[in-house]
N, C-alpha and C positions, 0 to 999 in steps of 0.2 A: 404406735411404735414402728410398725412396718412402714407407714407413710413417711415417718421421719428418716428411717434408714434409706428409703427410696430417694427422698429429697437430698440427703447427704451424698448418695451415690450419684445423682444427677449433677450436683454441684461439682463433685470430684471429676466427673467426666468432662464437664465444661472447662474446669481449670486445666486438666491435662490436655484437652484439645486446644485450649488457648495457648498453653505453654508450647505445644508442638507447633502450632501455627506461627506464633511470634518467633519461636526459636529457629524456625527454618527460613525466616525472612533475612535477607542480606543486611547485616548491620554495619558494613564498612562504609565509610564516607570519605570524600576528598573534596574540599571546597576551596576555591581560590579566586582572587580578584586582581586585576592588573590596571595600572594607570601610567600614562605617559606624563612625566614631570619635566618641566623645562628647567633643569638644573643638572650639573655634572654628576655622573654616576657616583663618584667618590663622596660627594656632599650628601647625597641621598642615603648611601650606605652608612656613612658615619653617624647620621641622625638615628637610623634604625638600630645600629650596633650599640648605641649608648642607651641603656635602659632608663636613665634619668630623664630622657626626653619623652618617653612614652606617656608620661602623665600629662604632658602638654598637648600632644597631637592625637593621642588615642581617643576613641569615642566613649570610653567607659564613664568618665566623670560627668559627662553631660547627662547620662541616664541615671547615674548614682553619685551625686555630689559628695556624699559622706564617705566614699571609699577611701581607705588609707593605704598608702604605698610604703613599703620598707625596702631599703636597698642594702645589698651586701657590700663588702669592701671593694670587690671587683664588679664593675657594672658595664664593662664593654669587653668584647673579644671572647674567645673560647674560655669557658668556665665562669663567665659572668652570670649573675642571677639577681632576681628581685622577687618580692612577694606582695600580696595585697590582702586586705580584709574588707569584706563587704557582704552583700547578700549571698554570694558564693566566694569563699576564700580560695586562694590559689597561689601558685608560684611558677616561675619560669627560669630555665637554665639554658644558656647557649652551649651546645655540644660541638658545634663546628662553625668556624668563621673563616671564610676565604675573602680577604680584604678586597672590597669593591665588587665582588662577584656574587657571593651567596652567604646565607646564614641558615643554620639548623638549630631548633630550640625544642626542648622537652617541657611540656606544660603539665602541671598537676592541678586538678580541680577537686575541691571537697564539696560534692553535691549531696543533697538529701538522700540520694540513692546510692551513695558510696563514692569512692575515689575514682576519678577518671584521668587517663594519661594520654591525651592526644599529642601528636607531633606537629610542630609549626615550622614552616620553611619560607625563605625569601630568596628571590633571584633579582639581579640588577643587570640590565642590558643597555648599551649605548646605541642610540639611533644614528642615522646618517646626519641628522641635524644637531647631533651632540646633546640631545635630550636623554632622559633615562626612562626606561620601561621598568617599573617596580612591580613585581608579582609577589603577593602575600597569600600563602596557602596554609591549610590545616588538614590533617587526615587522622583517622582513628577508627574505632569500632564501637558501636552502640551495644550496651548490655541488653539482656532480656527486659529488665526493668525500664530501661530507656525507651525501648520500642513499644512497650505497653503504655507508658506514660504519653508518648507522642500520639499514639492511636486514640486514646480516650480523651485527651485534652485538645486535640486538633492542632497542636503546635507543629509548625513547619520549621524544623531545626535548620535545614539547609538555607531556606529563604532568609531566616533571621540572621544567620551567620554571614551570608552574602551581603546583606544590608549593612551589618556592622563593619565588615571589612571595607566596603565602599566608603563608608563614613570615615573610617580610619585613614584610608588613602587620601581622601580630601584634606584631612588634617595634616598628613605628612607632606602633601604638596604645598600647603600654606607654610609649613615649617621650613621647607627647603627654600621657598621663595624669600622668606624672611632672612634666612641664613646668608644666601648669596647677595642679598640687598644691603647688608650692613656695610657702613663706611664711616670714615672720620677724616676731617680736614684739620691739620694742626699747623699753626704758625710757629716755625722754629726760630725765627728771628734772623739776624745778620750773621753770615758765615763767609769763609773763604773757600772758593772752589779752585782746585789746583790746575784744572785743565789738562792740556797735553795734546799729543798727535792723535789723529783719527782718519779713517777712511769714510767717504760719504757719497751720497747722491742727493742732489737738490731737485725738487719737483714742485710744480704748482698743482694744487688739487682742489676740486670742489668739495664742499663740506661732507656730502654723503659718501664720497669715495676716499676720504682720508685714510681710514683703516686699511682698505684694500691696497692703495698705493704705498702706504707705509710698509705693509707686509712684503710687497713686491721689491721694494728698495732694499730692505734688510736681507731678503733672500738673495738678491743679486750681489750685494756686498759680501755676504757670507760665502757664496759660491766662489767669488774672486779670491777671497782670502784662503779658502781651502785649496784651490787649484795652485796657489802660489806659496803654500805652507807658511802663511802669516797668522800669528796667534792673536786672538782677542785678549786685551788686557783689562777689560772693564765691562760694565753693563751698557747696553744700547742707550742712545739718547737722541732727542730731536731738538734742533734749533729752529725757532720760528722766526724766519727772516721778515715775514710780513703777514699780518692777519687782517681780514676784512670783516665788516659788520655782518655779512651774511654767512660767516663761518668758513669761507674759502681761505686757503693759506698758500704761502710759498714756504716750504719747509726743507730742512736739511736733516736727513736721517743718517746717523753715524754710528760707527763702532770704534772704540778706542784701540790704539796700537802703541807699541813701545817706542817706536822711533819714526822719523819721517820716511815715507815709502815713495819711491819713484815709480809712478804709474805710467806704463807705456802701452800704446795701442788704443784701439777704439773699445774701451771697456765700460764707459759711462760710470766709472768709479774714480774718485779723485781723493787726493791727500790734503788734509787740512790741519790747522793747529789752533787751539784755544788757549789764550793766556790765563794766568791766575786772575780771578775776578772776585770782587766783593759783591755779595748778592743777598737779597732777601730770600730765605728758603721756606717753602711751605711743603708739607708732606701730605699726600693723599694715601690712605690705607683703604682700598676698596676698588670696585669696578671702575674701568676707564670712563664709563659713561658719566662719572661724577667729576671729570677733569675740568669741565666748564665752571663748576662751582669753586673748585680749588684755585683755578686761575683768577677768577673774580675776587676771591679772598686775598690772594697774593697782591693783585694790583691795587685793591682797596687799602690794604695795609701800607703799601708804598706811598699812596696818596695821603692817607691819614697821618703818616709820620713825616710827611714833607720831604721824602728822599728824592734825589735827582737821578733819573735813569742815565746809565752810561751808554756809550756807543755800542757796547757788546749786546747781542741779541739775547732775549730770554730763551730758556731751554728747559726740557724736562728729561729726567733720567729714570729708566725703568729698572728698579732695583731687583725685582723678582721676575722670574720667567714663568709665564702662565702654564707652560708645560709641566713645570715642577710643582705648581700650586694651582690645582684645579678649581679651588674655591675662589671666585673673584673678590670675596671679602678679604682675602689674604694678600692681594696684589699691593705692592708699594711703589708709588711714583713720587719722586722728588722734583719739585718745581724750583727753579732758580731765576730770579729777576735781578740782573746785574745793575748796580747803582754806583754812583760816584763815591769814592772813598770819603768817609766822614772825617771832618777836621775837628 
């Protein structure tokens, strides 16, 4: 009996000593991972902000395919939430959402050792190259039971979380790449384009320098109009005076105006007029890098239908301003191929 009491006393001492040891170990943690993603900040933010996308780019289903996700009525922005059932059930709620900048989320995990409530956070920064640095972090505090479990099982909590977050960012990068790569080319058929007056610059350009020269031309025209209090009455457009097999062009970059403008001085800005034309219209919704395919579609349609090209040059109208629509998948470009009036 004395031996049994002694044994229980020793066990009690060991338990107390262990509790003191583990209890005095720092249980706070903060783990984060960052990734530079070649996509606009707004696009990356919007993907993360919408919980319904997490099931696709998150790493969880790869490790646990049977995991079930449940979504609340509100799944994006402050107050949004979702939950899941799996080996460890849990839920997450967005507590703060600064559009395009940051997110804060409260997570609840139902572990065998009890409920855990870590905090999750995201930040999004734009680089000089207009890519996005996405940072995904989590912070919280381990309970005494957590610290004992990690010590006896050898589990490296921080390393496991770091690996999971890196995998998640890889999935997020793929999701962002897919999002900005979406595009569609639609043949709208024959239409009337009303034309009108415009201010323009005409330039020859090698294929690789077309975007740069185009931007310079529009900036020059816009500056001239601003200095002379001339209002723009429509969206920018480009007339292709001549195109060459190697991609080089002679192009006219133009901004519509209400009436004929008398241009004086050495401004390199000129006044022009486009008559009403009958044209085959094709619309590209997506990045400008797909314009080649859109133009090929337009010209093939003209050929297949046996239409005759008119003397007016083909042109494209930029319906959306990329500054207002950061996602290239939302850019709209209308292509017009003027044809002879049908009889």
